[in-house]
C-alpha angles and dihedrals in degrees: 000000000000124000090245091052092051091049090051093049092049092049092050091047090052092051093048092049091051091049091049094050092047103040103029102033099026095231109153116245091238090059098052107021097092093042094051094042093050091048096053093040090055090043091053091051090049092053090052094048126090095233118052099176096061096065112012097079093055092043095056097041093046090051095056091042092052092044094052099080092054093045092047094049101039103028112023100035102038095089094182098320114137095210133038127187118228112262122246121269091247093051090047090053091048092054091051092046093056099034092102091053096044094045094200094178096046113214095336093109091054091044094051092042092053094052095041093051093049095045092048093050089049090050091051092050089047092052092045089053091052090050090050091052091048093050091047092052093045090053090060096051094080110052117189110222117203125205094261090056092048092051092048092050092049091049090048099046108022115023097074091056094044091053092048092239111171140154117224088340094306126115113261116235121222115259117259090230092057091046091053092050092050097044094046090051093048093045097043094111092051093047089057090073093053096097092046091049092051090051089052091052092052091048091050092050090053091045096054091052090060093039091060091057133088095289099059111132097226092055091047093054094045093054098036092111090056092051090052091046090052089055091053091048089053090053090050091054089052096039096120093059093042092050093050093050092048091051090055098044097041100029097121095048121091108245104201123063104236092207096052129096127219114289109269120240115279116268119250107256129191113271098240099140096089093055095047101083096048093043093048092048090052093049093048092047091051092048093049091049091052092051093047090050090052091049091052090054090049092049089054089051095061108119092006094130089057090047097051095093092049091048093051092049096048094083104115091195091060106031136034106247099201105098089200095051116130094189101071134092110267097183095268107040144337107295146076 
């Protein structure tokens, strides 16, 4: 998956999460915008880094901790009220301070972290495999040709014509056997990587099977807003306990900000939620088809470095194909 594609997926996931929080859970944009933006920015950096484990845990846990005050105030404590004033800075800090103890989202942070970590690692291995294939192919584009190979190719392709060798007035084609000997000798260095290449192909086949599963990064990003919404739903189911614990831990702190005004009405946002499932399904299907197509090409490439000489000598217009022919150029004369 390219860097540009990952950036696009992260940006789309951020937009969907913001829409979900605003339209579905009625949390004002001003109350979640910075939290969501910081989360996906950090998530993007983590995807691009070489070591996922060092940062991902803090990124996910900090996100749910920072999201808790807004969820508590605008989702768990509304109880049918149409408007809710922003909470005071002190109350906001208290909610964040005790979020780990209260565990308002249950095990959703651990659940999301587990799948994100696995999907990111899988994505990194996938990208590393693609780089390995690219480097392997690039290494075969420039073939060093030694003098022995040059001499053999000249003898194969040119010497018969230079000597005027012909059969019933027609040009004599080189023998397939001689062609195979020359090509295999010239391509010996390339054929040495055949076994390593075949092992890479098998590894890639195994990799794409896992990549298509539940832990695939593209799927995780596309449904990130649903995972976050599930966490909020879990908090709503446990709202009585959460509310009681907050009352105890933050009881001496004024809740409402005396300088604040009532929360303004929610902004009108584009209705994109209905199109998300169908669009995501189409994108995933396209991506899976592209990967399967790539794997088919790779499967066909197994053993190709050992088959190069045979492929080059299969041209009937250039070489006599009958291995028993006694009327072809064998490098010295017309014969087998």
